[in-house]
C-alpha positions as CSV (number, residue, x, y, z in Angstrom):
1,M,11.2,-27.0,4.1
2,N,7.4,-27.7,4.2
3,S,5.6,-24.7,2.7
4,K,2.7,-24.9,5.1
5,F,5.1,-24.7,8.0
6,V,6.8,-21.7,6.4
7,R,3.5,-19.9,6.0
8,F,2.6,-20.8,9.6
9,V,5.8,-19.4,11.0
10,F,5.4,-16.3,8.8
11,G,1.9,-15.8,10.0
12,I,3.0,-16.1,13.6
13,S,5.7,-13.5,13.0
14,I,3.2,-11.1,11.5
15,L,0.9,-11.4,14.6
16,L,3.8,-11.0,17.0
17,F,5.0,-7.9,15.1
18,V,1.5,-6.4,15.1
19,S,1.0,-7.2,18.8
20,T,4.4,-5.7,19.8
21,R,3.6,-2.5,17.8
22,T,0.1,-2.2,19.2
23,F,-0.5,0.0,22.2
24,A,-3.2,2.0,23.8
25,A,-3.2,5.3,22.0
26,A,-2.9,7.2,25.2
27,D,-5.3,10.2,25.1
28,C,-5.7,10.3,21.3
29,D,-9.0,8.7,20.3
30,R,-10.6,8.6,16.8
31,A,-11.6,12.3,17.0
32,C,-8.1,13.3,18.1
33,L,-6.6,11.3,15.3
34,K,-8.9,13.1,12.8
35,T,-8.0,16.5,14.2
36,T,-4.3,15.7,14.1
37,L,-4.4,14.4,10.5
38,E,-6.1,17.6,9.4
39,Q,-3.5,19.7,11.2
40,Y,-0.7,17.9,9.5
41,L,-2.3,18.1,6.0
42,N,-3.1,21.8,6.4
43,A,0.5,22.4,7.6
44,V,1.9,20.6,4.5
45,M,-0.3,22.6,2.2
46,K,0.8,25.8,3.9
47,H,4.4,24.6,3.6
48,D,4.7,25.3,7.4
49,P,6.0,22.4,9.5
50,A,5.8,24.6,12.6
51,S,2.0,24.6,12.4
52,A,1.8,20.8,12.9
53,P,2.2,19.1,16.2
54,L,5.4,17.3,15.2
55,F,7.4,15.3,17.8
56,A,11.0,16.5,18.3
57,G,12.3,13.3,16.7
58,F,9.7,13.3,13.9
59,R,10.6,11.1,10.9
60,Q,9.1,11.3,7.4
61,T,9.7,9.3,4.2
62,E,8.4,9.9,0.7
63,N,8.6,6.7,-1.4
64,A,11.0,5.3,1.2
65,V,13.4,8.3,1.1
66,V,13.8,10.2,4.3
67,V,13.0,13.9,4.0
68,K,13.2,16.6,6.6
69,P,10.3,18.9,7.4
70,G,10.0,21.7,4.9
71,M,11.3,19.6,2.0
72,G,9.7,17.2,-0.5
73,V,5.9,17.2,-0.3
74,W,6.1,20.1,2.2
75,K,7.1,22.2,-0.8
76,S,5.2,20.5,-3.7
77,L,1.7,20.0,-2.2
78,T,-0.7,22.9,-2.9
79,A,-4.1,21.2,-2.4
80,L,-6.0,17.9,-2.0
81,G,-7.7,16.5,-5.0
82,K,-11.3,15.4,-5.8
83,I,-10.9,12.0,-4.1
84,Q,-10.1,12.1,-0.4
85,R,-10.5,9.2,2.1
86,R,-9.4,9.3,5.7
87,Y,-9.0,6.3,8.0
88,F,-8.2,6.0,11.7
89,D,-7.0,3.3,14.2
90,A,-7.0,4.4,17.8
91,V,-5.6,1.1,18.9
92,T,-2.3,1.7,17.1
93,G,-2.4,5.5,17.1
94,Q,-2.4,5.7,13.3
95,A,-4.2,7.9,10.9
96,G,-4.3,7.5,7.1
97,Y,-5.1,9.4,3.9
98,F,-5.7,7.9,0.4
99,G,-6.6,10.0,-2.6
100,L,-5.5,12.7,-5.0
101,L,-3.1,15.5,-4.4
102,D,-2.5,18.6,-6.4
103,E,1.1,19.6,-6.8
104,N,1.0,23.1,-8.4
105,G,-1.6,21.9,-10.8
106,T,-0.2,18.4,-11.4
107,P,-2.2,15.5,-10.0
108,A,-0.7,12.7,-7.9
109,I,-2.2,9.7,-6.2
110,A,-1.0,9.1,-2.7
111,T,-1.2,7.2,0.6
112,L,-0.2,8.9,3.8
113,R,0.3,7.1,7.1
114,L,0.7,9.1,10.3
115,R,1.6,7.8,13.7
116,V,0.5,9.8,16.7
117,E,1.9,9.3,20.3
118,D,0.9,11.6,23.2
119,R,-0.8,13.9,20.7
120,K,2.4,14.4,18.8
121,I,3.1,13.2,15.2
122,T,6.1,10.9,15.4
123,E,6.0,9.4,11.9
124,A,4.7,10.3,8.4
125,E,5.1,7.8,5.6
126,W,4.1,8.9,2.0
127,V,3.7,6.6,-1.0
128,I,3.1,8.9,-3.9
129,S,2.6,8.1,-7.6
130,R,3.0,10.6,-10.4
131,K,2.7,10.3,-14.1
132,S,6.3,11.2,-14.6
133,D,7.6,8.4,-12.3
134,V,9.8,5.6,-13.5
135,G,7.7,2.5,-14.4
136,L,8.1,-1.2,-14.0
137,N,10.8,-1.6,-16.6
138,G,12.4,1.8,-16.3
139,G,11.7,5.0,-18.2
140,A,8.9,7.4,-17.6
141,N,6.1,4.9,-18.3
142,N,4.5,4.7,-14.9
143,Q,0.9,3.4,-14.8
144,F,-1.2,6.3,-13.6
145,D,-4.8,7.2,-14.2
146,P,-6.4,9.7,-11.8
147,D,-9.5,10.0,-14.0
148,T,-10.4,6.3,-13.5
149,L,-9.9,6.7,-9.8
150,I,-12.3,9.7,-9.8
151,A,-14.9,7.6,-11.7
152,N,-14.4,4.6,-9.4
153,P,-13.7,6.0,-5.9
154,P,-13.2,4.0,-2.8
155,P,-16.4,3.5,-0.8
156,E,-17.0,6.1,1.9
157,R,-18.9,4.4,4.7
158,T,-19.3,3.7,8.4
159,L,-20.3,0.1,9.1
160,A,-23.1,-0.6,11.6
161,K,-21.8,-2.1,14.8
162,E,-23.3,-5.5,14.0
163,A,-21.6,-5.5,10.6
164,R,-18.1,-4.8,11.9
165,M,-15.4,-7.4,11.8
166,T,-12.8,-8.3,14.4
167,R,-9.3,-6.9,13.9
168,E,-7.9,-10.4,13.8
169,A,-10.3,-11.5,11.0
170,M,-9.6,-8.4,9.0
171,L,-5.9,-8.9,9.3
172,A,-6.2,-12.6,8.3
173,A,-8.2,-11.8,5.2
174,T,-5.8,-9.1,4.1
175,N,-2.8,-11.3,4.6
176,S,-4.4,-14.1,2.6
177,Y,-4.2,-11.8,-0.4
178,F,-0.5,-11.6,-0.2
179,D,-0.2,-15.3,0.5
180,G,-2.2,-15.9,-2.7
181,I,0.1,-13.8,-4.7
182,S,3.2,-15.4,-3.2
183,T,2.0,-18.9,-3.9
184,H,0.4,-18.0,-7.2
185,D,-2.8,-19.6,-6.0
186,G,-5.9,-17.3,-5.9
187,T,-8.0,-19.9,-4.0
188,I,-6.1,-19.0,-0.9
189,I,-7.5,-15.5,-0.9
190,Q,-10.5,-14.7,1.3
191,A,-12.4,-12.5,-1.1
192,V,-15.9,-12.0,-2.5
193,P,-16.5,-13.1,-6.1
194,G,-15.7,-10.2,-8.5
195,C,-13.5,-8.4,-6.0
196,S,-11.8,-5.4,-7.8
197,R,-8.3,-3.9,-7.6
198,F,-7.0,-0.5,-8.7
199,E,-3.3,0.4,-8.9
200,N,-2.5,4.1,-9.2
201,G,-6.0,4.6,-10.4
202,I,-5.9,1.9,-13.1
203,A,-8.3,-1.0,-12.9
204,V,-6.3,-4.2,-13.1
205,T,-9.2,-6.6,-12.7
206,G,-12.0,-7.2,-15.2
207,R,-9.6,-7.5,-18.2
208,G,-7.9,-9.9,-20.4
209,G,-4.6,-11.6,-19.7
210,R,-1.3,-10.0,-20.5
211,G,2.4,-10.7,-20.6
212,A,2.4,-13.7,-23.0
213,A,5.7,-14.6,-24.8
214,L,5.7,-14.3,-28.6
215,G,3.7,-17.1,-30.1
216,A,2.5,-18.4,-26.7
217,P,-1.2,-18.5,-25.7
218,A,-2.5,-15.5,-23.9
219,P,-2.5,-15.8,-20.1
220,A,-5.9,-16.3,-18.4
221,A,-8.1,-13.2,-17.9
222,V,-7.8,-11.2,-14.7
223,S,-11.5,-11.3,-13.9
224,D,-11.2,-10.4,-10.2
225,C,-8.6,-9.9,-7.5
226,T,-8.0,-13.6,-7.1
227,S,-7.4,-14.5,-10.7
228,G,-4.4,-14.3,-13.1
229,L,-1.8,-15.1,-10.5
230,A,-0.3,-18.2,-12.1
231,T,1.9,-16.2,-14.4
232,I,2.5,-13.0,-12.4
233,N,6.1,-11.9,-12.2
234,I,6.3,-11.8,-8.4
235,L,8.5,-14.2,-6.3
236,F,7.1,-13.2,-2.9
237,V,5.3,-10.4,-1.1
238,A,7.9,-9.3,1.4
239,A,8.2,-6.8,4.3
240,R,4.5,-7.0,5.1
241,R,3.2,-4.4,7.6
242,Y,-0.4,-3.7,8.7
243,P,-0.2,-0.4,10.6
244,L,-3.8,0.6,10.4
245,I,-7.1,-1.3,10.9
246,D,-10.2,0.9,10.7
247,E,-13.0,-1.3,12.1
248,E,-15.7,1.4,11.6
249,A,-14.8,1.7,7.9
250,G,-14.0,-2.0,7.4
251,V,-10.6,-1.0,6.0
252,V,-7.0,-2.4,6.4
253,L,-3.8,-0.7,5.2
254,G,-1.2,-3.1,4.0
255,M,2.4,-1.9,3.2
256,V,4.5,-4.4,1.3
257,I,7.2,-5.1,-1.3
258,F,6.4,-7.1,-4.5
259,Q,9.7,-8.9,-5.0
260,R,10.4,-10.0,-8.6
261,N,11.5,-13.4,-9.8
262,P,15.3,-14.0,-10.0
263,G,16.7,-13.1,-13.4
264,T,14.2,-10.4,-14.3
265,T,15.1,-6.7,-14.8
266,S,11.7,-5.6,-13.7
267,R,11.7,-3.3,-10.7
268,R,10.3,-4.2,-7.3
269,N,7.0,-2.4,-6.2
270,L,6.7,-0.7,-2.9
271,L,2.9,-0.6,-2.3
272,S,0.4,0.9,0.0
273,E,-2.8,-1.1,-0.3
274,W,-6.2,-0.2,1.1
275,F,-8.4,-3.2,1.6
276,H,-12.1,-2.7,1.9
277,L,-13.7,-5.7,3.5
278,E,-17.2,-7.1,3.8
279,N,-18.1,-10.1,6.0
280,N,-14.4,-10.9,6.6
281,K,-13.7,-11.0,2.9
282,I,-11.9,-8.6,0.5
283,K,-14.2,-6.6,-1.8
284,T,-12.1,-3.8,-3.2
285,I,-8.4,-2.9,-3.1
286,Y,-6.9,0.5,-3.9
287,A,-3.1,0.8,-4.2
288,A,-0.7,3.7,-4.5
289,M,2.7,2.4,-5.5
290,F,6.1,3.1,-7.0
291,Y,9.1,1.2,-8.3
292,P,12.2,1.9,-6.3
293,P,15.6,1.4,-7.9
294,P,17.5,-1.8,-6.9
295,E,20.0,0.0,-4.7
296,A,17.3,2.0,-2.7
297,P,16.5,1.0,0.9
298,A,12.9,0.0,0.9
299,P,10.6,0.2,2.8
300,N,12.9,2.0,5.2
301,W,10.7,1.5,8.2
302,P,11.0,-0.9,11.1
303,P,11.2,-3.8,11.3
304,Y,12.4,-3.7,7.7
305,D,14.8,-0.7,7.9
306,P,17.3,-1.8,5.2
307,N,16.7,-2.7,1.6
308,W,14.5,-5.8,1.1
309,P,16.3,-7.5,-0.3
310,I,19.4,-6.3,-2.1
311,Q,19.1,-8.0,-5.5
312,L,21.0,-6.7,-8.5
313,P,20.0,-8.7,-11.5
314,P,22.3,-9.0,-14.5
315,A,21.8,-6.3,-17.0
316,S,21.1,-8.8,-19.7
317,A,18.5,-10.7,-17.8
318,T,14.9,-10.8,-18.9
319,A,11.6,-12.0,-17.4
320,P,10.8,-15.6,-17.9
321,A,8.7,-16.2,-21.0
322,G,4.9,-16.1,-20.4
323,Q,5.0,-14.2,-17.2
324,R,2.9,-11.1,-16.7
325,Q,4.1,-8.1,-14.8
């Protein structure tokens, strides 16, 4: 099947999904979303679900696992960390947090997505990265660097009205990044030269190549967010969702799965990615992510409720030579 046609159909499906999930946020404007987000965060830190305006059918996941109020982060979170960013989308009724958490003295890097309907919180989706998490190839070797995140924080800004972008242009630029990864062609990506990317606090741009097979030439340097894609061990960026577009901040939240190439034992990533845009182009990306086990349903949110996809590679399989992770 023609690849351009596939990308066209996929793009149309994304727009249809966004349009069907977009609604007037009733009586909860940007100020209301801000207040509701603070109520929720304070309730979690107090370990008191009753103090947050939760809907009767409230649903929460942490790293794609459903948890009930009072469990999970409701028990572990004691404070917010040095880096705190908040974003709001009154069109879709969503509020978001990206930054550091303090879990009884231990730092974590997290994204939170809240959905608010009729001034009640109906959904909370956490993506939390911790130093002790399982890494790309198993074992407690998760990439995690809160100090670098503190030294290189996301911009905190309110764009002038004349500098704001349309929602459609912001979405298209964001989706072009995942198209570039899926096709291994960085020229597709709508980004400013030198665009930067941080994963769990670690800078993954502005460095040399990695992942070469023994005796093979080193892969090309990853100089910015559009480079180094030819050898990346990703088959396709799946289960794409864009729940929050903050036009005032120039930020889009993308929630996706990095699906690995067939035959590799490397785990999938479930990522939350905060795209900071300028003149309809990507300038910086901050990701909080984790590596779910093959059997885990992920992302576990509509329209991708089940596992995406179920792929159990042979235990003896290895990544193709020369591919970086």
